[in-house]
mmCIF file of the N, C-alpha and C atoms, coordinates in Angstrom:
data_MODEL
# 
_entry.id   MODEL 
# 
loop_
_atom_site.group_PDB 
_atom_site.id 
_atom_site.type_symbol 
_atom_site.label_atom_id 
_atom_site.label_alt_id 
_atom_site.label_comp_id 
_atom_site.label_asym_id 
_atom_site.label_entity_id 
_atom_site.label_seq_id 
_atom_site.pdbx_PDB_ins_code 
_atom_site.Cartn_x 
_atom_site.Cartn_y 
_atom_site.Cartn_z 
_atom_site.occupancy 
_atom_site.B_iso_or_equiv 
_atom_site.pdbx_formal_charge 
_atom_site.auth_seq_id 
_atom_site.auth_comp_id 
_atom_site.auth_asym_id 
_atom_site.auth_atom_id 
_atom_site.pdbx_PDB_model_num 
ATOM 1   N N  . UNK A 1 1  ? -28.550 11.420  -22.285 1.00 0.00 ? 1  UNK A N  1 
ATOM 2   C CA . UNK A 1 1  ? -29.303 10.192  -22.300 1.00 0.00 ? 1  UNK A CA 1 
ATOM 3   C C  . UNK A 1 1  ? -28.543 9.143   -21.499 1.00 0.00 ? 1  UNK A C  1 
ATOM 4   N N  . UNK A 1 2  ? -29.215 8.477   -20.606 1.00 0.00 ? 2  UNK A N  1 
ATOM 5   C CA . UNK A 1 2  ? -28.641 7.389   -19.836 1.00 0.00 ? 2  UNK A CA 1 
ATOM 6   C C  . UNK A 1 2  ? -29.194 6.071   -20.342 1.00 0.00 ? 2  UNK A C  1 
ATOM 7   N N  . UNK A 1 3  ? -28.291 5.107   -20.492 1.00 0.00 ? 3  UNK A N  1 
ATOM 8   C CA . UNK A 1 3  ? -28.687 3.781   -20.922 1.00 0.00 ? 3  UNK A CA 1 
ATOM 9   C C  . UNK A 1 3  ? -28.144 2.790   -19.915 1.00 0.00 ? 3  UNK A C  1 
ATOM 10  N N  . UNK A 1 4  ? -28.946 1.818   -19.564 1.00 0.00 ? 4  UNK A N  1 
ATOM 11  C CA . UNK A 1 4  ? -28.509 0.806   -18.616 1.00 0.00 ? 4  UNK A CA 1 
ATOM 12  C C  . UNK A 1 4  ? -28.720 -0.564  -19.246 1.00 0.00 ? 4  UNK A C  1 
ATOM 13  N N  . UNK A 1 5  ? -27.717 -1.427  -19.106 1.00 0.00 ? 5  UNK A N  1 
ATOM 14  C CA . UNK A 1 5  ? -27.844 -2.791  -19.610 1.00 0.00 ? 5  UNK A CA 1 
ATOM 15  C C  . UNK A 1 5  ? -27.442 -3.755  -18.503 1.00 0.00 ? 5  UNK A C  1 
ATOM 16  N N  . UNK A 1 6  ? -27.933 -4.952  -18.580 1.00 0.00 ? 6  UNK A N  1 
ATOM 17  C CA . UNK A 1 6  ? -27.572 -5.984  -17.607 1.00 0.00 ? 6  UNK A CA 1 
ATOM 18  C C  . UNK A 1 6  ? -26.799 -7.069  -18.319 1.00 0.00 ? 6  UNK A C  1 
ATOM 19  N N  . UNK A 1 7  ? -25.611 -7.366  -17.795 1.00 0.00 ? 7  UNK A N  1 
ATOM 20  C CA . UNK A 1 7  ? -24.813 -8.469  -18.319 1.00 0.00 ? 7  UNK A CA 1 
ATOM 21  C C  . UNK A 1 7  ? -24.272 -9.265  -17.148 1.00 0.00 ? 7  UNK A C  1 
ATOM 22  N N  . UNK A 1 8  ? -24.067 -10.539 -17.349 1.00 0.00 ? 8  UNK A N  1 
ATOM 23  C CA . UNK A 1 8  ? -23.493 -11.345 -16.277 1.00 0.00 ? 8  UNK A CA 1 
ATOM 24  C C  . UNK A 1 8  ? -21.965 -11.294 -16.364 1.00 0.00 ? 8  UNK A C  1 
ATOM 25  N N  . UNK A 1 9  ? -21.311 -11.882 -15.383 1.00 0.00 ? 9  UNK A N  1 
ATOM 26  C CA . UNK A 1 9  ? -19.852 -11.779 -15.287 1.00 0.00 ? 9  UNK A CA 1 
ATOM 27  C C  . UNK A 1 9  ? -19.132 -12.384 -16.488 1.00 0.00 ? 9  UNK A C  1 
ATOM 28  N N  . UNK A 1 10 ? -19.524 -13.564 -16.971 1.00 0.00 ? 10 UNK A N  1 
ATOM 29  C CA . UNK A 1 10 ? -18.847 -14.082 -18.168 1.00 0.00 ? 10 UNK A CA 1 
ATOM 30  C C  . UNK A 1 10 ? -18.982 -13.152 -19.382 1.00 0.00 ? 10 UNK A C  1 
ATOM 31  N N  . UNK A 1 11 ? -20.131 -12.499 -19.511 1.00 0.00 ? 11 UNK A N  1 
ATOM 32  C CA . UNK A 1 11 ? -20.308 -11.546 -20.609 1.00 0.00 ? 11 UNK A CA 1 
ATOM 33  C C  . UNK A 1 11 ? -19.389 -10.336 -20.417 1.00 0.00 ? 11 UNK A C  1 
ATOM 34  N N  . UNK A 1 12 ? -19.270 -9.885  -19.174 1.00 0.00 ? 12 UNK A N  1 
ATOM 35  C CA . UNK A 1 12 ? -18.378 -8.767  -18.884 1.00 0.00 ? 12 UNK A CA 1 
ATOM 36  C C  . UNK A 1 12 ? -16.943 -9.125  -19.246 1.00 0.00 ? 12 UNK A C  1 
ATOM 37  N N  . UNK A 1 13 ? -16.520 -10.323 -18.873 1.00 0.00 ? 13 UNK A N  1 
ATOM 38  C CA . UNK A 1 13 ? -15.164 -10.771 -19.218 1.00 0.00 ? 13 UNK A CA 1 
ATOM 39  C C  . UNK A 1 13 ? -14.972 -10.829 -20.724 1.00 0.00 ? 13 UNK A C  1 
ATOM 40  N N  . UNK A 1 14 ? -15.985 -11.242 -21.452 1.00 0.00 ? 14 UNK A N  1 
ATOM 41  C CA . UNK A 1 14 ? -15.898 -11.299 -22.916 1.00 0.00 ? 14 UNK A CA 1 
ATOM 42  C C  . UNK A 1 14 ? -15.764 -9.899  -23.504 1.00 0.00 ? 14 UNK A C  1 
ATOM 43  N N  . UNK A 1 15 ? -16.486 -8.941  -22.938 1.00 0.00 ? 15 UNK A N  1 
ATOM 44  C CA . UNK A 1 15 ? -16.384 -7.552  -23.408 1.00 0.00 ? 15 UNK A CA 1 
ATOM 45  C C  . UNK A 1 15 ? -14.987 -7.010  -23.121 1.00 0.00 ? 15 UNK A C  1 
ATOM 46  N N  . UNK A 1 16 ? -14.470 -7.264  -21.938 1.00 0.00 ? 16 UNK A N  1 
ATOM 47  C CA . UNK A 1 16 ? -13.135 -6.788  -21.566 1.00 0.00 ? 16 UNK A CA 1 
ATOM 48  C C  . UNK A 1 16 ? -12.076 -7.394  -22.485 1.00 0.00 ? 16 UNK A C  1 
ATOM 49  N N  . UNK A 1 17 ? -12.255 -8.645  -22.848 1.00 0.00 ? 17 UNK A N  1 
ATOM 50  C CA . UNK A 1 17 ? -11.301 -9.305  -23.751 1.00 0.00 ? 17 UNK A CA 1 
ATOM 51  C C  . UNK A 1 17 ? -11.238 -8.604  -25.097 1.00 0.00 ? 17 UNK A C  1 
ATOM 52  N N  . UNK A 1 18 ? -12.284 -7.917  -25.468 1.00 0.00 ? 18 UNK A N  1 
ATOM 53  C CA . UNK A 1 18 ? -12.323 -7.203  -26.748 1.00 0.00 ? 18 UNK A CA 1 
ATOM 54  C C  . UNK A 1 18 ? -11.687 -5.817  -26.669 1.00 0.00 ? 18 UNK A C  1 
ATOM 55  N N  . UNK A 1 19 ? -11.405 -5.352  -25.478 1.00 0.00 ? 19 UNK A N  1 
ATOM 56  C CA . UNK A 1 19 ? -10.821 -4.017  -25.297 1.00 0.00 ? 19 UNK A CA 1 
ATOM 57  C C  . UNK A 1 19 ? -9.355  -4.027  -25.710 1.00 0.00 ? 19 UNK A C  1 
ATOM 58  N N  . UNK A 1 20 ? -8.887  -2.835  -26.124 1.00 0.00 ? 20 UNK A N  1 
ATOM 59  C CA . UNK A 1 20 ? -7.458  -2.726  -26.423 1.00 0.00 ? 20 UNK A CA 1 
ATOM 60  C C  . UNK A 1 20 ? -6.677  -2.526  -25.124 1.00 0.00 ? 20 UNK A C  1 
ATOM 61  N N  . UNK A 1 21 ? -5.369  -2.541  -25.233 1.00 0.00 ? 21 UNK A N  1 
ATOM 62  C CA . UNK A 1 21 ? -4.511  -2.475  -24.045 1.00 0.00 ? 21 UNK A CA 1 
ATOM 63  C C  . UNK A 1 21 ? -4.756  -1.212  -23.228 1.00 0.00 ? 21 UNK A C  1 
ATOM 64  N N  . UNK A 1 22 ? -4.867  -0.055  -23.878 1.00 0.00 ? 22 UNK A N  1 
ATOM 65  C CA . UNK A 1 22 ? -5.083  1.199   -23.146 1.00 0.00 ? 22 UNK A CA 1 
ATOM 66  C C  . UNK A 1 22 ? -6.399  1.162   -22.366 1.00 0.00 ? 22 UNK A C  1 
ATOM 67  N N  . UNK A 1 23 ? -7.438  0.602   -22.959 1.00 0.00 ? 23 UNK A N  1 
ATOM 68  C CA . UNK A 1 23 ? -8.728  0.508   -22.274 1.00 0.00 ? 23 UNK A CA 1 
ATOM 69  C C  . UNK A 1 23 ? -8.634  -0.444  -21.080 1.00 0.00 ? 23 UNK A C  1 
ATOM 70  N N  . UNK A 1 24 ? -7.915  -1.545  -21.249 1.00 0.00 ? 24 UNK A N  1 
ATOM 71  C CA . UNK A 1 24 ? -7.740  -2.492  -20.147 1.00 0.00 ? 24 UNK A CA 1 
ATOM 72  C C  . UNK A 1 24 ? -6.955  -1.861  -19.009 1.00 0.00 ? 24 UNK A C  1 
ATOM 73  N N  . UNK A 1 25 ? -5.925  -1.081  -19.347 1.00 0.00 ? 25 UNK A N  1 
ATOM 74  C CA . UNK A 1 25 ? -5.137  -0.410  -18.309 1.00 0.00 ? 25 UNK A CA 1 
ATOM 75  C C  . UNK A 1 25 ? -5.976  0.631   -17.583 1.00 0.00 ? 25 UNK A C  1 
ATOM 76  N N  . UNK A 1 26 ? -6.816  1.341   -18.310 1.00 0.00 ? 26 UNK A N  1 
ATOM 77  C CA . UNK A 1 26 ? -7.705  2.318   -17.678 1.00 0.00 ? 26 UNK A CA 1 
ATOM 78  C C  . UNK A 1 26 ? -8.689  1.619   -16.738 1.00 0.00 ? 26 UNK A C  1 
ATOM 79  N N  . UNK A 1 27 ? -9.216  0.506   -17.176 1.00 0.00 ? 27 UNK A N  1 
ATOM 80  C CA . UNK A 1 27 ? -10.117 -0.277  -16.325 1.00 0.00 ? 27 UNK A CA 1 
ATOM 81  C C  . UNK A 1 27 ? -9.385  -0.792  -15.087 1.00 0.00 ? 27 UNK A C  1 
ATOM 82  N N  . UNK A 1 28 ? -8.155  -1.240  -15.270 1.00 0.00 ? 28 UNK A N  1 
ATOM 83  C CA . UNK A 1 28 ? -7.349  -1.714  -14.145 1.00 0.00 ? 28 UNK A CA 1 
ATOM 84  C C  . UNK A 1 28 ? -7.138  -0.602  -13.121 1.00 0.00 ? 28 UNK A C  1 
ATOM 85  N N  . UNK A 1 29 ? -6.809  0.596   -13.588 1.00 0.00 ? 29 UNK A N  1 
ATOM 86  C CA . UNK A 1 29 ? -6.615  1.727   -12.667 1.00 0.00 ? 29 UNK A CA 1 
ATOM 87  C C  . UNK A 1 29 ? -7.901  2.038   -11.907 1.00 0.00 ? 29 UNK A C  1 
ATOM 88  N N  . UNK A 1 30 ? -9.026  1.965   -12.594 1.00 0.00 ? 30 UNK A N  1 
ATOM 89  C CA . UNK A 1 30 ? -10.307 2.211   -11.939 1.00 0.00 ? 30 UNK A CA 1 
ATOM 90  C C  . UNK A 1 30 ? -10.572 1.171   -10.861 1.00 0.00 ? 30 UNK A C  1 
ATOM 91  N N  . UNK A 1 31 ? -10.333 -0.091  -11.176 1.00 0.00 ? 31 UNK A N  1 
ATOM 92  C CA . UNK A 1 31 ? -10.541 -1.161  -10.193 1.00 0.00 ? 31 UNK A CA 1 
ATOM 93  C C  . UNK A 1 31 ? -9.579  -1.050  -9.023  1.00 0.00 ? 31 UNK A C  1 
ATOM 94  N N  . UNK A 1 32 ? -8.327  -0.689  -9.297  1.00 0.00 ? 32 UNK A N  1 
ATOM 95  C CA . UNK A 1 32 ? -7.364  -0.516  -8.206  1.00 0.00 ? 32 UNK A CA 1 
ATOM 96  C C  . UNK A 1 32 ? -7.807  0.599   -7.273  1.00 0.00 ? 32 UNK A C  1 
ATOM 97  N N  . UNK A 1 33 ? -8.295  1.695   -7.851  1.00 0.00 ? 33 UNK A N  1 
ATOM 98  C CA . UNK A 1 33 ? -8.756  2.819   -7.034  1.00 0.00 ? 33 UNK A CA 1 
ATOM 99  C C  . UNK A 1 33 ? -9.977  2.422   -6.205  1.00 0.00 ? 33 UNK A C  1 
ATOM 100 N N  . UNK A 1 34 ? -10.908 1.710   -6.819  1.00 0.00 ? 34 UNK A N  1 
ATOM 101 C CA . UNK A 1 34 ? -12.135 1.329   -6.127  1.00 0.00 ? 34 UNK A CA 1 
ATOM 102 C C  . UNK A 1 34 ? -11.905 0.276   -5.049  1.00 0.00 ? 34 UNK A C  1 
ATOM 103 N N  . UNK A 1 35 ? -10.861 -0.509  -5.173  1.00 0.00 ? 35 UNK A N  1 
ATOM 104 C CA . UNK A 1 35 ? -10.632 -1.599  -4.210  1.00 0.00 ? 35 UNK A CA 1 
ATOM 105 C C  . UNK A 1 35 ? -9.467  -1.314  -3.270  1.00 0.00 ? 35 UNK A C  1 
ATOM 106 N N  . UNK A 1 36 ? -8.894  -0.134  -3.320  1.00 0.00 ? 36 UNK A N  1 
ATOM 107 C CA . UNK A 1 36 ? -7.708  0.166   -2.513  1.00 0.00 ? 36 UNK A CA 1 
ATOM 108 C C  . UNK A 1 36 ? -7.948  -0.049  -1.025  1.00 0.00 ? 36 UNK A C  1 
ATOM 109 N N  . UNK A 1 37 ? -9.041  0.481   -0.502  1.00 0.00 ? 37 UNK A N  1 
ATOM 110 C CA . UNK A 1 37 ? -9.260  0.389   0.944   1.00 0.00 ? 37 UNK A CA 1 
ATOM 111 C C  . UNK A 1 37 ? -9.396  -1.064  1.398   1.00 0.00 ? 37 UNK A C  1 
ATOM 112 N N  . UNK A 1 38 ? -10.061 -1.882  0.607   1.00 0.00 ? 38 UNK A N  1 
ATOM 113 C CA . UNK A 1 38 ? -10.220 -3.294  0.968   1.00 0.00 ? 38 UNK A CA 1 
ATOM 114 C C  . UNK A 1 38 ? -8.867  -4.001  0.939   1.00 0.00 ? 38 UNK A C  1 
ATOM 115 N N  . UNK A 1 39 ? -8.080  -3.757  -0.112  1.00 0.00 ? 39 UNK A N  1 
ATOM 116 C CA . UNK A 1 39 ? -6.772  -4.402  -0.222  1.00 0.00 ? 39 UNK A CA 1 
ATOM 117 C C  . UNK A 1 39 ? -5.837  -3.927  0.873   1.00 0.00 ? 39 UNK A C  1 
ATOM 118 N N  . UNK A 1 40 ? -5.908  -2.631  1.232   1.00 0.00 ? 40 UNK A N  1 
ATOM 119 C CA . UNK A 1 40 ? -5.050  -2.091  2.278   1.00 0.00 ? 40 UNK A CA 1 
ATOM 120 C C  . UNK A 1 40 ? -5.398  -2.706  3.633   1.00 0.00 ? 40 UNK A C  1 
ATOM 121 N N  . UNK A 1 41 ? -6.682  -2.851  3.929   1.00 0.00 ? 41 UNK A N  1 
ATOM 122 C CA . UNK A 1 41 ? -7.097  -3.476  5.189   1.00 0.00 ? 41 UNK A CA 1 
ATOM 123 C C  . UNK A 1 41 ? -6.624  -4.918  5.260   1.00 0.00 ? 41 UNK A C  1 
ATOM 124 N N  . UNK A 1 42 ? -6.711  -5.643  4.143   1.00 0.00 ? 42 UNK A N  1 
ATOM 125 C CA . UNK A 1 42 ? -6.223  -7.027  4.127   1.00 0.00 ? 42 UNK A CA 1 
ATOM 126 C C  . UNK A 1 42 ? -4.728  -7.071  4.403   1.00 0.00 ? 42 UNK A C  1 
ATOM 127 N N  . UNK A 1 43 ? -3.987  -6.139  3.819   1.00 0.00 ? 43 UNK A N  1 
ATOM 128 C CA . UNK A 1 43 ? -2.545  -6.077  4.054   1.00 0.00 ? 43 UNK A CA 1 
ATOM 129 C C  . UNK A 1 43 ? -2.254  -5.809  5.522   1.00 0.00 ? 43 UNK A C  1 
ATOM 130 N N  . UNK A 1 44 ? -2.934  -4.841  6.100   1.00 0.00 ? 44 UNK A N  1 
ATOM 131 C CA . UNK A 1 44 ? -2.718  -4.533  7.516   1.00 0.00 ? 44 UNK A CA 1 
ATOM 132 C C  . UNK A 1 44 ? -3.023  -5.737  8.396   1.00 0.00 ? 44 UNK A C  1 
ATOM 133 N N  . UNK A 1 45 ? -4.100  -6.432  8.090   1.00 0.00 ? 45 UNK A N  1 
ATOM 134 C CA . UNK A 1 45 ? -4.449  -7.613  8.882   1.00 0.00 ? 45 UNK A CA 1 
ATOM 135 C C  . UNK A 1 45 ? -3.419  -8.719  8.720   1.00 0.00 ? 45 UNK A C  1 
ATOM 136 N N  . UNK A 1 46 ? -2.810  -8.826  7.548   1.00 0.00 ? 46 UNK A N  1 
ATOM 137 C CA . UNK A 1 46 ? -1.843  -9.899  7.324   1.00 0.00 ? 46 UNK A CA 1 
ATOM 138 C C  . UNK A 1 46 ? -0.508  -9.634  8.021   1.00 0.00 ? 46 UNK A C  1 
ATOM 139 N N  . UNK A 1 47 ? -0.173  -8.366  8.257   1.00 0.00 ? 47 UNK A N  1 
ATOM 140 C CA . UNK A 1 47 ? 1.106   -8.053  8.892   1.00 0.00 ? 47 UNK A CA 1 
ATOM 141 C C  . UNK A 1 47 ? 0.955   -7.657  10.359  1.00 0.00 ? 47 UNK A C  1 
ATOM 142 N N  . UNK A 1 48 ? -0.261  -7.652  10.842  1.00 0.00 ? 48 UNK A N  1 
ATOM 143 C CA . UNK A 1 48 ? -0.495  -7.291  12.236  1.00 0.00 ? 48 UNK A CA 1 
ATOM 144 C C  . UNK A 1 48 ? 0.148   -8.322  13.154  1.00 0.00 ? 48 UNK A C  1 
ATOM 145 N N  . UNK A 1 49 ? 0.831   -7.814  14.164  1.00 0.00 ? 49 UNK A N  1 
ATOM 146 C CA . UNK A 1 49 ? 1.523   -8.715  15.081  1.00 0.00 ? 49 UNK A CA 1 
ATOM 147 C C  . UNK A 1 49 ? 1.485   -8.148  16.489  1.00 0.00 ? 49 UNK A C  1 
ATOM 148 N N  . UNK A 1 50 ? 1.550   -9.024  17.439  1.00 0.00 ? 50 UNK A N  1 
ATOM 149 C CA . UNK A 1 50 ? 1.622   -8.615  18.844  1.00 0.00 ? 50 UNK A CA 1 
ATOM 150 C C  . UNK A 1 50 ? 3.042   -8.773  19.377  1.00 0.00 ? 50 UNK A C  1 
ATOM 151 N N  . UNK A 1 51 ? 3.971   -9.111  18.482  1.00 0.00 ? 51 UNK A N  1 
ATOM 152 C CA . UNK A 1 51 ? 5.342   -9.382  18.914  1.00 0.00 ? 51 UNK A CA 1 
ATOM 153 C C  . UNK A 1 51 ? 6.062   -8.129  19.390  1.00 0.00 ? 51 UNK A C  1 
ATOM 154 N N  . UNK A 1 52 ? 5.719   -6.976  18.847  1.00 0.00 ? 52 UNK A N  1 
ATOM 155 C CA . UNK A 1 52 ? 6.355   -5.732  19.256  1.00 0.00 ? 52 UNK A CA 1 
ATOM 156 C C  . UNK A 1 52 ? 5.345   -4.839  19.955  1.00 0.00 ? 52 UNK A C  1 
ATOM 157 N N  . UNK A 1 53 ? 5.754   -4.316  21.080  1.00 0.00 ? 53 UNK A N  1 
ATOM 158 C CA . UNK A 1 53 ? 4.893   -3.375  21.776  1.00 0.00 ? 53 UNK A CA 1 
ATOM 159 C C  . UNK A 1 53 ? 5.342   -1.959  21.423  1.00 0.00 ? 53 UNK A C  1 
ATOM 160 N N  . UNK A 1 54 ? 4.498   -1.013  21.730  1.00 0.00 ? 54 UNK A N  1 
ATOM 161 C CA . UNK A 1 54 ? 4.855   0.383   21.508  1.00 0.00 ? 54 UNK A CA 1 
ATOM 162 C C  . UNK A 1 54 ? 6.099   0.737   22.319  1.00 0.00 ? 54 UNK A C  1 
ATOM 163 N N  . UNK A 1 55 ? 6.221   0.174   23.490  1.00 0.00 ? 55 UNK A N  1 
ATOM 164 C CA . UNK A 1 55 ? 7.403   0.420   24.323  1.00 0.00 ? 55 UNK A CA 1 
ATOM 165 C C  . UNK A 1 55 ? 8.667   -0.109  23.648  1.00 0.00 ? 55 UNK A C  1 
ATOM 166 N N  . UNK A 1 56 ? 8.590   -1.308  23.055  1.00 0.00 ? 56 UNK A N  1 
ATOM 167 C CA . UNK A 1 56 ? 9.743   -1.867  22.332  1.00 0.00 ? 56 UNK A CA 1 
ATOM 168 C C  . UNK A 1 56 ? 10.158  -0.952  21.179  1.00 0.00 ? 56 UNK A C  1 
ATOM 169 N N  . UNK A 1 57 ? 9.165   -0.480  20.432  1.00 0.00 ? 57 UNK A N  1 
ATOM 170 C CA . UNK A 1 57 ? 9.455   0.396   19.293  1.00 0.00 ? 57 UNK A CA 1 
ATOM 171 C C  . UNK A 1 57 ? 10.063  1.703   19.776  1.00 0.00 ? 57 UNK A C  1 
ATOM 172 N N  . UNK A 1 58 ? 9.503   2.284   20.821  1.00 0.00 ? 58 UNK A N  1 
ATOM 173 C CA . UNK A 1 58 ? 10.018  3.537   21.372  1.00 0.00 ? 58 UNK A CA 1 
ATOM 174 C C  . UNK A 1 58 ? 11.451  3.368   21.863  1.00 0.00 ? 58 UNK A C  1 
ATOM 175 N N  . UNK A 1 59 ? 11.742  2.287   22.534  1.00 0.00 ? 59 UNK A N  1 
ATOM 176 C CA . UNK A 1 59 ? 13.103  2.033   23.012  1.00 0.00 ? 59 UNK A CA 1 
ATOM 177 C C  . UNK A 1 59 ? 14.083  1.916   21.854  1.00 0.00 ? 59 UNK A C  1 
ATOM 178 N N  . UNK A 1 60 ? 13.668  1.228   20.795  1.00 0.00 ? 60 UNK A N  1 
ATOM 179 C CA . UNK A 1 60 ? 14.539  1.082   19.625  1.00 0.00 ? 60 UNK A CA 1 
ATOM 180 C C  . UNK A 1 60 ? 14.787  2.424   18.950  1.00 0.00 ? 60 UNK A C  1 
ATOM 181 N N  . UNK A 1 61 ? 13.747  3.223   18.813  1.00 0.00 ? 61 UNK A N  1 
ATOM 182 C CA . UNK A 1 61 ? 13.886  4.557   18.206  1.00 0.00 ? 61 UNK A CA 1 
ATOM 183 C C  . UNK A 1 61 ? 14.841  5.405   19.034  1.00 0.00 ? 61 UNK A C  1 
ATOM 184 N N  . UNK A 1 62 ? 14.672  5.393   20.335  1.00 0.00 ? 62 UNK A N  1 
ATOM 185 C CA . UNK A 1 62 ? 15.549  6.184   21.206  1.00 0.00 ? 62 UNK A CA 1 
ATOM 186 C C  . UNK A 1 62 ? 16.992  5.689   21.132  1.00 0.00 ? 62 UNK A C  1 
ATOM 187 N N  . UNK A 1 63 ? 17.185  4.400   21.029  1.00 0.00 ? 63 UNK A N  1 
ATOM 188 C CA . UNK A 1 63 ? 18.525  3.838   20.908  1.00 0.00 ? 63 UNK A CA 1 
ATOM 189 C C  . UNK A 1 63 ? 19.207  4.310   19.624  1.00 0.00 ? 63 UNK A C  1 
ATOM 190 N N  . UNK A 1 64 ? 18.470  4.300   18.529  1.00 0.00 ? 64 UNK A N  1 
ATOM 191 C CA . UNK A 1 64 ? 19.022  4.753   17.243  1.00 0.00 ? 64 UNK A CA 1 
ATOM 192 C C  . UNK A 1 64 ? 19.307  6.252   17.288  1.00 0.00 ? 64 UNK A C  1 
ATOM 193 N N  . UNK A 1 65 ? 18.406  7.000   17.875  1.00 0.00 ? 65 UNK A N  1 
ATOM 194 C CA . UNK A 1 65 ? 18.640  8.452   17.998  1.00 0.00 ? 65 UNK A CA 1 
ATOM 195 C C  . UNK A 1 65 ? 19.902  8.739   18.807  1.00 0.00 ? 65 UNK A C  1 
ATOM 196 N N  . UNK A 1 66 ? 20.051  8.019   19.902  1.00 0.00 ? 66 UNK A N  1 
ATOM 197 C CA . UNK A 1 66 ? 21.228  8.205   20.749  1.00 0.00 ? 66 UNK A CA 1 
ATOM 198 C C  . UNK A 1 66 ? 22.501  7.858   19.982  1.00 0.00 ? 66 UNK A C  1 
ATOM 199 N N  . UNK A 1 67 ? 22.483  6.760   19.243  1.00 0.00 ? 67 UNK A N  1 
ATOM 200 C CA . UNK A 1 67 ? 23.656  6.358   18.452  1.00 0.00 ? 67 UNK A CA 1 
ATOM 201 C C  . UNK A 1 67 ? 23.973  7.405   17.393  1.00 0.00 ? 67 UNK A C  1 
ATOM 202 N N  . UNK A 1 68 ? 22.944  7.927   16.736  1.00 0.00 ? 68 UNK A N  1 
ATOM 203 C CA . UNK A 1 68 ? 23.161  8.968   15.730  1.00 0.00 ? 68 UNK A CA 1 
ATOM 204 C C  . UNK A 1 68 ? 23.721  10.233  16.356  1.00 0.00 ? 68 UNK A C  1 
ATOM 205 N N  . UNK A 1 69 ? 23.226  10.590  17.533  1.00 0.00 ? 69 UNK A N  1 
ATOM 206 C CA . UNK A 1 69 ? 23.710  11.770  18.228  1.00 0.00 ? 69 UNK A CA 1 
ATOM 207 C C  . UNK A 1 69 ? 25.186  11.621  18.579  1.00 0.00 ? 69 UNK A C  1 
ATOM 208 N N  . UNK A 1 70 ? 25.557  10.461  19.100  1.00 0.00 ? 70 UNK A N  1 
ATOM 209 C CA . UNK A 1 70 ? 26.956  10.240  19.470  1.00 0.00 ? 70 UNK A CA 1 
ATOM 210 C C  . UNK A 1 70 ? 27.854  10.206  18.231  1.00 0.00 ? 70 UNK A C  1 
ATOM 211 N N  . UNK A 1 71 ? 27.369  9.643   17.154  1.00 0.00 ? 71 UNK A N  1 
ATOM 212 C CA . UNK A 1 71 ? 28.152  9.614   15.908  1.00 0.00 ? 71 UNK A CA 1 
ATOM 213 C C  . UNK A 1 71 ? 28.364  11.026  15.395  1.00 0.00 ? 71 UNK A C  1 
ATOM 214 N N  . UNK A 1 72 ? 27.351  11.870  15.477  1.00 0.00 ? 72 UNK A N  1 
ATOM 215 C CA . UNK A 1 72 ? 27.467  13.259  15.045  1.00 0.00 ? 72 UNK A CA 1 
ATOM 216 C C  . UNK A 1 72 ? 28.462  13.998  15.928  1.00 0.00 ? 72 UNK A C  1 
ATOM 217 N N  . UNK A 1 73 ? 28.407  13.783  17.240  1.00 0.00 ? 73 UNK A N  1 
ATOM 218 C CA . UNK A 1 73 ? 29.344  14.428  18.155  1.00 0.00 ? 73 UNK A CA 1 
ATOM 219 C C  . UNK A 1 73 ? 30.795  14.000  17.860  1.00 0.00 ? 73 UNK A C  1 
ATOM 220 N N  . UNK A 1 74 ? 31.009  12.716  17.577  1.00 0.00 ? 74 UNK A N  1 
ATOM 221 C CA . UNK A 1 74 ? 32.337  12.211  17.267  1.00 0.00 ? 74 UNK A CA 1 
ATOM 222 C C  . UNK A 1 74 ? 32.869  12.837  15.972  1.00 0.00 ? 74 UNK A C  1 
ATOM 223 N N  . UNK A 1 75 ? 31.991  12.985  14.981  1.00 0.00 ? 75 UNK A N  1 
ATOM 224 C CA . UNK A 1 75 ? 32.409  13.585  13.706  1.00 0.00 ? 75 UNK A CA 1 
ATOM 225 C C  . UNK A 1 75 ? 32.765  15.058  13.880  1.00 0.00 ? 75 UNK A C  1 
ATOM 226 N N  . UNK A 1 76 ? 32.027  15.784  14.723  1.00 0.00 ? 76 UNK A N  1 
ATOM 227 C CA . UNK A 1 76 ? 32.303  17.200  14.941  1.00 0.00 ? 76 UNK A CA 1 
ATOM 228 C C  . UNK A 1 76 ? 33.642  17.372  15.669  1.00 0.00 ? 76 UNK A C  1 
ATOM 229 N N  . UNK A 1 77 ? 33.996  16.466  16.543  1.00 0.00 ? 77 UNK A N  1 
ATOM 230 C CA . UNK A 1 77 ? 35.257  16.562  17.268  1.00 0.00 ? 77 UNK A CA 1 
ATOM 231 C C  . UNK A 1 77 ? 36.446  16.349  16.333  1.00 0.00 ? 77 UNK A C  1 
ATOM 232 N N  . UNK A 1 78 ? 36.262  15.522  15.320  1.00 0.00 ? 78 UNK A N  1 
ATOM 233 C CA . UNK A 1 78 ? 37.354  15.236  14.385  1.00 0.00 ? 78 UNK A CA 1 
ATOM 234 C C  . UNK A 1 78 ? 37.674  16.424  13.502  1.00 0.00 ? 78 UNK A C  1 
ATOM 235 N N  . UNK A 1 79 ? 36.699  17.275  13.264  1.00 0.00 ? 79 UNK A N  1 
ATOM 236 C CA . UNK A 1 79 ? 36.917  18.403  12.334  1.00 0.00 ? 79 UNK A CA 1 
ATOM 237 C C  . UNK A 1 79 ? 37.018  19.645  13.074  1.00 0.00 ? 79 UNK A C  1 
# 
């Protein structure tokens, strides 16, 4: 049997206020899951920047790799 009811937002908040902690946490998890994509897009938009180019990032990665390679070579020579 399916039952459908209509309640407005203040009524929904009143019902939620009557829930116990476990029910509220379950509802929170459901809302987090349902809104994840929207929240993630907002986060991406808030941290989006044109300050770094792909070339800048690639150069930095290569620089770190080179430093790690030389550090590894120096350690192998010591032992």
